[in-house]
N, C-alpha and C positions, 0 to 999 in steps of 0.2 A: 280425651283418650281415644274415643271412637273415631273422631275426625282425623286424628293423627294416624291411626291404623289404616284408614282409607287412603290418606295421602301417601303413606309408605307403599301401599299396594299399587297405586298409580305410578309412583316413582319407579318401582321394580318393573312394571309393565313397559315403561319407557326404555329400559335397557334390554328388553327381550329381542331376540332375532326371529325372523319369519322365514320358514324353510320347508321345502318338500322333503319329508323323511321317509318316502317310499324306499323299501329295502334296507331301512336302518333300524337299529334297536338302541335303547338306552340300557347300559349295563351297570348294575349295582353289585359289585363283587363281594362286599362284606357288610355285616351289620354296622350301623353307625347312627349317631344322633345329629349329623350335620350334612349328609349327602342326600340330595333331592333334585327333582326337576320341577320347576314352576311353570304351569301352563296358563296362558292368557286367554280368557273368554269374556265377552261383554254381554251382560244381561240387559236387554232393552226393556224388559218387562218381567214381573215376578215369574219365577219358575214354578209351575204347578203340574208339570209332567216332564219326564225325562227318560232317555235311554242312553246308557253308557256301555260301550263295547271296547274290549282290549284283549291283547294276547300277552301271556307271560310264560316264562320258563324258569323253574326254580327247583333246587335240590332240597329246600327246607320242607320239613313235615310239620313244624310247629307254626304258631300264628305269625301273621305278617299283614301289612297294609297294602292293598292293591290300588285304591283310588281315594283321595281325600279332597272334598270340597267344603271349605269353611266360609262363614260370613262373620262380620263383627259381632253379631248377636248369638251365633251358634257355631261352635267349632266342629261339630259333627252334623253339618247340615245335610250332606249327601256323601256318605262314606261307605266303601265296600271293604270289609275286613275278612281275611281268610283265617278262620279260627283254627282249623286243622285240615287234614286230608279229607276232601269231600264235604267239608262243613264251612259255610260262609255266613257272615253276619252283616247284613245291610243296615245302615243307620239313616234315618231321615229326621232332621231337627232334634237330634239327641236321643231319639227312640229307636230301638232295634229289635230284631228277631233273628233266631238261628234258622238256617236252611240246611237240611241234611241230605246225604245220599247222592251228591252230585259227582259225576264221573271224571274228576280231575286226576292228574298223574304227576308224579315227581320226575324230574329229569326228562321231561317232554314238554312240547308246546301245548298250552291250554288256551282255548278261545272262550271268552266269557262275555255275556251281555246281560244287562239288568234293566228292566223296564219298570217305571213307576207312574201311576196316574192318581193324582190327588182327588179327583172327582169321586172315586169309589175306594181309593186306598189300595187298589190291587197292585201287587208287585210280583214279577216273575224273574227268576234267574235261569239263564241258559248256559250250560257248560258243555263244550265239545259236541254240540248238536243235540243235546238232551235238555229238556226243560224241567224245572222244579214244579211242584204243586204251587198254586198261587197263594200268596199270603197277604194279609191286610196290614199295611204300615203306611203312615203318613197321610191318612184320609183327611181331606180339607186343608192340608198343610200347604204352605208356599215358601219359596226361598227367594229372598229379596237382598238388596244391597250388593256391593261389589264383591264378587266371589274370589277367594284364594284357593287355587286348585294345585294340588301337590301330588306328584308321583314319588314313591319311595319312603314316605313318612306319614304318620298319623298326626294331624294338627290337633294338639290339645289346647291351643290358643290360636287366634287368627294369624296365620302365616308362620307359626312357630310352635313351641312347646313340644318338641320332638323327643321321643323316648327310644333309645337304641333297641330295646327288646321288641318294639312294634314295627321296626323298619323292614323294608323289603330287601331280599337278596336274590339276584337273578337278572333276567332280561325282560324288558317290556317293549312292546311295539304295537302299532295299529290302534292307537287310542282315538276314539271318536265319541262325541257327546251331542245329542239332539235335545231340543226342547219339546219333545213329543214322544209318544210311545210308537216306535216304528213297527211295521208289520212283521209277523212271523216269517214271511217270505224274504223280507230284507235281512232279517237275522240269519236265516238259512244261507243266503248269499254270502253274508259276512263270514259265517262259520266255515263255509267251504272255500273261502278265498276267491270267490267269484266277484263280478262287478256288482257294486251296491251304491246307493246314494250316500255320500259321505256326511258326517255330522255337520250341522249348521252352527254349532257353538264351538266344537273342537273338531278339527279335520287334520288327520295325520299328514296329508299331502299339502297342507297349507297351514302350518302350525307356528304359533308364536310361543316362544319358551325361553327360559334361562336355566342354567344348571349351577349347582353349588356342591362343593366337596368332591368326593371320589365317585363321580359318575362319568361314564365313557360312552361315546357314540360310536357304534361299530356296525359293520355290515350284517344284515339279517341272514340267518340260516333257516328261517321259517319255511316249511314246506306245507302247502295247503292240505296235504293228506296226513301230516304228522300228528294232528290233534285227534284223529279218529282211530 
């Protein structure tokens, strides 16, 4: 079964397109259990540190999934879940903690970055230019095997197991993923919409992806000052 899942992931990757999505957004207009974007990234070595940045716009105040990376061994290998307004729940290999008091807003663009370093387990969330207190999660952990990366849904199984109540509603843009913890200066540049070094695992300006269900690709209305 494990080999079959990996084969299916590689098959889906073969149908992905590669495109510069500058000035574009993915629109998820309604809750669903079958609408998502699959992002393709190749891990040449185990992931022991990471930074994920993204921007999202949503009217929902209840919980929803922002970013889901699963492996055949662990569905919540690297997952960022928005529990409620100002409350986020990062997962690493199935373990999670809540991060409170972050300055996100409904019906406005929000810029989010999450850094993780397995050497010491330190994680930091940045939202709209403000960072959280550091938390310990995923110390000495590693993420291996072929990743399944999904926007719009939480993977309760590798590449699937979607639940409507956990889906995302709104717009997503500027998704980047690095296999390192990028500097606070780079995060600041990203938050401000300035020039920054793009992700080496996922790069919005050179992205391989495929869509399913009711997902639309539209022109972005993100203004670099809108999230502050």
